[in-house]
ROFIZA-316747 format. One record per residue (C-alpha): residue in one letter; residue number from 1; x, y, z. Coordinates in steps of 0.1 Angstrom, whole numbers. Each point is the difference from the previous one (the first is absolute). Example, Ala and Ser with C-alpha at 12.3 -4.5 7.8 and 13.67 -1.06 7.14 Angstrom:
% residues 2
   code   pos       X       Y       Z
      A     1     123     -45      78
      S     2      14      34      -7
***
This chain:
% residues 499
   code   pos       X       Y       Z
      X     1    1384     924     735
      X     2      37      -3      -9
      X     3      -8       8     -37
      X     4     -20      31      10
      X     5      26      14      23
      X     6      36       4     -13
      X     7      30      22       2
      X     8     -10      21     -30
      X     9     -32      10      17
      X    10      16      10      33
      X    11      -2      38       7
      X    12      32      15      13
      X    13      -2      18      33
      X    14       6      38      -4
      X    15      33      15      10
      X    16      -5      23      29
      X    17       5      36      -7
      X    18       3      16      35
      X    19      32     -12      16
      X    20       3     -22      31
      X    21       6       2      37
      X    22     -18      29      18
      X    23     -10      16     -33
      X    24     -20     -31     -10
      X    25     -18      -1      33
      X    26      -8      38      -1
      X    27      -9       1     -37
      X    28     -24     -29       4
      X    29     -25      25      14
      X    30       1      23     -31
      X    31     -29      -3     -24
      X    32      12      -1     -35
      X    33     -15      18     -30
      X    34     -13     -33     -16
      X    35     -15     -11      32
      X    36     -21      31       7
      X    37     -33     -10     -16
      X    38       2     -35      16
      X    39       9      16      33
      X    40     -30      23      -2
      X    41     -23     -29      -7
      X    42      14     -19      30
      X    43      -3      30      22
      X    44     -37       5      -9
      X    45      -7     -38       7
      X    46      17       1      34
      X    47     -16      33      10
      X    48     -35     -13      -9
      X    49       4     -31      21
      X    50      11      21      30
      X    51     -30      23      -6
      X    52     -23     -29       6
      X    53      16      -7      34
      X    54      -2      36      10
      X    55     -36       3     -10
      X    56      -9     -32      19
      X    57      14      12      34
      X    58       2      38      -4
      X    59     -27       9      25
      X    60      12     -23      26
      X    61      38       5      -3
      X    62       0      37      -2
      X    63      -9       2      37
      X    64      24       7      28
      X    65       1     -25      29
      X    66      21      -8      30
      X    67       8     -37     -10
      X    68       7      -2     -37
      X    69      12     -37       1
      X    70     -32     -12      15
      X    71     -21      23     -22
      X    72      14     -12     -33
      X    73       2     -36       9
      X    74     -36       0      11
      X    75     -13      17     -32
      X    76      23     -11     -27
      X    77      -9     -32     -18
      X    78      17     -10     -34
      X    79      11     -36       0
      X    80      26      -8      27
      X    81      19      33      -3
      X    82       8      20      31
      X    83      -5      38      -2
      X    84      32       5      21
      X    85      14      26     -24
      X    86     -31      22       6
      X    87       6      -3      37
      X    88      38       8      -3
      X    89      -6      30     -22
      X    90     -29      13      23
      X    91      19      -3      33
      X    92      35     -13      -4
      X    93      10     -32      18
      X    94      18     -33      -8
      X    95     -33     -14     -13
      X    96      16     -29     -20
      X    97      17     -31      14
      X    98      35      13       5
      X    99      17     -32      -9
      X   100     -19      -5     -32
      X   101       0      37     -11
      X   102      29      15      19
      X   103       1      34     -17
      X   104     -35       5     -14
      X   105     -13      20      29
      X   106      30      25      -5
      X   107      -7       2     -37
      X   108     -35      12      10
      X   109      13      27      23
      X   110       3      29     -25
      X   111     -35      -8     -15
      X   112     -12       1      37
      X   113      15      35       6
      X   114     -17      13     -32
      X   115     -33     -15      11
      X   116       4      14      35
      X   117       6      34     -14
      X   118     -31      -2     -21
      X   119     -21     -13      30
      X   120      11      31      19
      X   121      -7      23     -29
      X   122     -34     -14     -12
      X   123     -13     -20      30
      X   124      -5     -31     -21
      X   125      19     -33      -7
      X   126      13      -1     -36
      X   127      18     -33       6
      X   128     -17     -17     -30
      X   129      13      26     -25
      X   130      35      -2      14
      X   131       2     -37       0
      X   132     -17      -1     -35
      X   133      29      22     -13
      X   134      25     -25      14
      X   135     -18     -30     -15
      X   136      -5      17     -34
      X   137      38       9       0
      X   138      10     -36       7
      X   139     -26     -15     -24
      X   140      10      24     -27
      X   141      38      -9       2
      X   142      -9     -37       4
      X   143     -16       3     -34
      X   144      29      18     -16
      X   145      27     -24      15
      X   146     -18     -30     -12
      X   147      -4      16     -35
      X   148      37       7      -1
      X   149       9     -35      12
      X   150     -20     -16     -28
      X   151      11      25     -27
      X   152      37       8      10
      X   153      11     -32      19
      X   154     -20     -27     -18
      X   155      -1      17     -34
      X   156     -38      -1      -8
      X   157     -15      28     -22
      X   158     -13      31      17
      X   159     -36      -8      -7
      X   160       5     -35      13
      X   161      16      13      32
      X   162     -29      25       4
      X   163     -25     -28      -5
      X   164      16     -23      25
      X   165       3      28      26
      X   166     -37       7      -4
      X   167      -6     -37       2
      X   168      19      -1      34
      X   169     -21      28      14
      X   170     -32     -17     -11
      X   171       8     -28      26
      X   172     -25       3      29
      X   173      23       3      30
      X   174      25      22     -19
      X   175     -29      23      -8
      X   176     -13      -1      36
      X   177      35       7      14
      X   178       0      33     -20
      X   179     -27      15      22
      X   180       1     -18      34
      X   181      21      17      29
      X   182      25     -28       4
      X   183      36      -5     -10
      X   184      -4     -24     -30
      X   185       2      24     -29
      X   186      30      16      16
      X   187      17     -34       1
      X   188     -10      -6     -36
      X   189      16      33     -11
      X   190      33      -7      18
      X   191       2     -36     -11
      X   192      -5      10     -37
      X   193      26      28       4
      X   194      24     -26      14
      X   195      -8     -23     -30
      X   196       4      28     -25
      X   197      34      11      15
      X   198      14     -35       0
      X   199     -15      -8     -34
      X   200      19      30     -15
      X   201      32     -11      18
      X   202      -3     -35     -13
      X   203      -6      12     -36
      X   204      31      23       3
      X   205      20     -27      17
      X   206       5      22      30
      X   207      -3      -7      37
      X   208     -22      16      26
      X   209      21      23      22
      X   210       2      -1      38
      X   211     -19      34       1
      X   212     -28     -11     -24
      X   213      -5     -32      20
      X   214      -1      16      34
      X   215     -24      27     -12
      X   216     -23     -25     -16
      X   217       2     -24      30
      X   218     -10      28      25
      X   219     -30      10     -21
      X   220     -12     -35      -7
      X   221       7     -15      34
      X   222     -11      33      17
      X   223     -35      -4     -16
      X   224      -2     -38       5
      X   225      29     -19      15
      X   226      -3     -32     -20
      X   227       2      20     -33
      X   228      35      12      11
      X   229      11     -36      -8
      X   230     -11       5     -36
      X   231      26      29      -3
      X   232      27     -25       8
      X   233     -14     -26     -24
      X   234       2      27     -27
      X   235      36       9      11
      X   236       9     -38      -1
      X   237     -14      -5     -35
      X   238      17      32     -13
      X   239      34      -1      18
      X   240       4     -38       1
      X   241      30     -11      21
      X   242      11      36       5
      X   243     -29       2      25
      X   244      22     -20      24
      X   245      29      23       1
      X   246       7      11      35
      X   247      -5      37      -7
      X   248     -34      -6     -16
      X   249     -11     -24      27
      X   250      10      23      28
      X   251     -12      34     -14
      X   252     -30     -11     -20
      X   253     -14     -29      19
      X   254      13      -5      36
      X   255       0      36      12
      X   256     -34      10     -16
      X   257     -16     -32      13
      X   258      14       5      35
      X   259     -11      38      -1
      X   260     -35      -8     -11
      X   261      -4     -27      27
      X   262      15      21      28
      X   263     -22      28     -11
      X   264     -31     -22       1
      X   265       9     -11      35
      X   266       6      35      12
      X   267     -34      11     -17
      X   268     -16     -29      18
      X   269      14       8      34
      X   270      -7      37      -3
      X   271     -34       0     -15
      X   272     -17     -34       3
      X   273      13     -16      32
      X   274     -14      28      23
      X   275     -35      -3     -16
      X   276       1     -38       3
      X   277       9       2      36
      X   278     -28      25       6
      X   279     -25     -22     -18
      X   280      12     -30      21
      X   281      -4      19      31
      X   282     -35      12      -9
      X   283     -10     -36     -10
      X   284      13     -12      34
      X   285     -20      26      18
      X   286     -31      -9     -19
      X   287       6     -38       6
      X   288       4       6      37
      X   289     -31      22       2
      X   290     -19     -27     -18
      X   291      12     -26      24
      X   292      -9      21      30
      X   293     -35       5     -14
      X   294      -5     -37      -5
      X   295      15      -7      35
      X   296     -25      26      16
      X   297     -30     -14     -18
      X   298       8     -36       9
      X   299       8       9      36
      X   300     -33      18       5
      X   301     -19     -30     -14
      X   302      22     -29      14
      X   303     -13     -24      27
      X   304      34      -2      16
      X   305      23      25      18
      X   306      31     -22      -6
      X   307      22      25     -18
      X   308      23     -28     -15
      X   309     -31     -17     -16
      X   310     -13      33     -13
      X   311      33       8     -15
      X   312       3     -34     -17
      X   313     -36       3     -14
      X   314       7      34     -13
      X   315      31     -13     -18
      X   316     -21     -28     -15
      X   317     -26      26     -12
      X   318      27      21     -16
      X   319      14     -30     -18
      X   320     -34      -9     -13
      X   321      -5      35     -13
      X   322      34      -3     -18
      X   323      -9     -32     -16
      X   324     -33      14     -12
      X   325      17      30     -15
      X   326      25     -23     -16
      X   327     -28     -19     -17
      X   328     -18      32     -10
      X   329      32      14     -16
      X   330       6     -33     -20
      X   331     -35       5     -16
      X   332       8      34     -12
      X   333       9       4     -37
      X   334      34      15       7
      X   335      10     -32      18
      X   336     -17     -24     -24
      X   337      19      17     -29
      X   338      34      -4      16
      X   339      18     -33      -6
      X   340      21     -19      25
      X   341      36      13       4
      X   342      30     -22      -8
      X   343      15       7      34
      X   344      -2      24      30
      X   345      21      30       3
      X   346       2      37      -7
      X   347       2      -4     -38
      X   348     -10     -36      -6
      X   349     -35       7      15
      X   350      -8      19     -32
      X   351       5     -31     -22
      X   352     -27     -23     -12
      X   353       2     -36      -9
      X   354     -37     -10      -5
      X   355     -13      25     -26
      X   356      -4     -17     -35
      X   357      28      12     -23
      X   358     -16     -11     -31
      X   359     -33      17       8
      X   360      19      30      10
      X   361      19       1     -33
      X   362     -32      -2     -20
      X   363     -24      22      19
      X   364      24      25      16
      X   365      36       0     -13
      X   366      -8       1     -37
      X   367     -38       6       7
      X   368      -9      28      23
      X   369      34      17      -6
      X   370     -10       6     -36
      X   371     -39      -1      -1
      X   372     -22      10      29
      X   373     -26     -25      11
      X   374     -35      13      -3
      X   375     -11     -17      33
      X   376      14      14      32
      X   377      13      29     -21
      X   378      31      15      16
      X   379      -9     -17      33
      X   380      24      -7      29
      X   381       8     -36      11
      X   382       2      13      36
      X   383     -34      15      -3
      X   384     -24     -13     -26
      X   385      17     -19     -29
      X   386       8     -37      -2
      X   387      36      -9      -9
      X   388     -12     -15     -34
      X   389     -27      14     -22
      X   390      -8     -15     -34
      X   391      -8      20     -31
      X   392     -35      -2     -14
      X   393      10      -2     -36
      X   394      23     -23     -19
      X   395      14      29     -20
      X   396      19      11      31
      X   397      19     -33       1
      X   398       6       1     -37
      X   399      16      36       4
      X   400      20     -13      30
      X   401      12     -30     -21
      X   402      10      21     -30
      X   403      20      24      22
      X   404      19     -28      18
      X   405       6     -16     -34
      X   406      15      32     -14
      X   407      20       3      32
      X   408      15     -35      -4
      X   409       8       6     -38
      X   410      15      33      10
      X   411      24     -18      24
      X   412       9     -24     -28
      X   413       8      28     -23
      X   414      22      19      24
      X   415      16     -31      17
      X   416      35      11     -11
      X   417      -4      35      13
      X   418      18       9      33
      X   419     -25      28       5
      X   420     -30     -23      -1
      X   421      16     -23      26
      X   422       6      31      21
      X   423     -37       7      -1
      X   424      -9     -36       5
      X   425      21      -1      31
      X   426     -23      27      15
      X   427     -30     -22      -9
      X   428      17     -31      14
      X   429       7      18      33
      X   430     -36      11       4
      X   431     -13     -35      -9
      X   432      23     -16      26
      X   433     -14      24      26
      X   434     -36      -2      -9
      X   435      -6     -34     -17
      X   436      28     -17      18
      X   437      -1      12      36
      X   438     -36      13      -3
      X   439       7      35      12
      X   440     -31      20      -9
      X   441     -13     -28     -21
      X   442     -37       6      10
      X   443       2      34     -18
      X   444      29      -6     -23
      X   445     -16      22     -27
      X   446       7      31      21
      X   447      37      -7      -4
      X   448      -2      -1     -38
      X   449      15      34      -6
      X   450      32     -14      14
      X   451       5     -27     -28
      X   452     -27       1     -27
      X   453      20      24     -22
      X   454      19     -32     -10
      X   455     -30     -10     -22
      X   456       3      30     -24
      X   457      38      -1       0
      X   458       0     -37     -10
      X   459     -26       6     -27
      X   460      22      29     -11
      X   461      26     -25     -11
      X   462     -28     -18     -21
      X   463      -7      34     -17
      X   464      37       6      -6
      X   465       8     -34     -15
      X   466     -32     -12     -17
      X   467      -1      -4     -38
      X   468     -12      32     -17
      X   469     -28     -17     -18
      X   470     -14     -12      34
      X   471       7      31      20
      X   472     -34      18     -11
      X   473     -20     -30      14
      X   474      19       3      33
      X   475      -7      37       1
      X   476     -38      -6      -6
      X   477      -1     -26      27
      X   478      18      20      26
      X   479     -22      31      -9
      X   480     -31     -20       3
      X   481      11     -14      35
      X   482       9      36      10
      X   483     -35      14     -10
      X   484     -17     -29      17
      X   485      19       5      33
      X   486      -4      38      -2
      X   487     -38      -3      -5
      X   488      -4     -28      26
      X   489      21      14      27
      X   490      -9      38      -4
      X   491     -37      -8      -1
      X   492       3     -20      32
      X   493      21      25      17
      X   494     -24      28      -9
      X   495     -29     -22      12
      X   496      17      -5      33
      X   497       9      36       5
      X   498     -34      15      -9
      X   499     -18     -24      22
***
């Protein structure tokens, strides 16, 4: 390999043309002349995927109702995704977990106002169209940001960058994230924007400013709190020891983190806590009514008038019913598919120490994330899908192996690049959460949009540094993999949607 990759064949990253600081952050959203055709193709692809989703649920979701959360959760079924964005845009509330997605509900407030006005005007719910517009926007810019990263930051040719960007969107759960009403494609867009900004900064030997870091942190962490950590990882790799200057630490890290945490606590106390108390009180009433019903039934049939004995027998009956319910619950699929936590506690109860890491890596991490399984197609592990599903055909494992191999070789090619290690730090953080602690490991493929862009970015270094005589063969291989994934995943998605 060392003979095929050498300094003479290394492409030079392009000098950036649009300044830095605020101008860089703002100009990132401009579509350049040379990008227009590519952008149009990406837009058509993203719109077509969302059209499938709209067609599938149009007749149901266009209806008005008095409880949108229950309505959407009851009828929506695509893998393990929650249709909370549909609920928030139909009848605004803090639908999301406020600690994991502290600002996401507020990002949905203006779309809600638009939808509310259309409801009053037309008498129908156009939430699918409004959410689809948001998803197309985020997917569209995710495509462009990845293309620019591979072309401008890494230095690969335009067509190679376009090929790898298409390759990325041929991945199963990137494709699915484009049209499901969840936050994942929004996270992808913001993480790729963060990488693009820090990549340009690193190439220009500049530092991320306090303002840039704060803006990116609030947008990434506001959508999904753990992704805010990645903004600081990007700043660390870009700024180096300057990150630890007191001014940067105070204004870019300590104060924003404190603000978002205090804001989440206030959001919880104002919106969530009253509802939890109301639900607890209602549950208490139902439990007491149930106890009184058992007490009355037993008292009417008991052979004794001793109130103490009757009370003791009723307690025993209630305990027996609780044990039976516990046994029934443990036979249900949502319980069977959940591993044992590493410890008890508010956060540690979400961990998992028993689910097989190797099988997870083969069938889900680099399997389902990239290629949909034919069996239990887009099923939910909490409803109807086993944690592990095997492919029917050996070709799927061959494709998976080739992609992982290209990924590893790409890491080798870019091992001296600070930008690659910035991207790999994002990947390492997610792997520590999911594969290490086991957070969400039973459906780890759903989280793929948070990290899987590391694969085309790493392969981008292989494109940029490979010997010119071998480059055509690599292009053919990646093109064939992309065509296979597009045909495989699109055909299965269409099959699921039309059925």
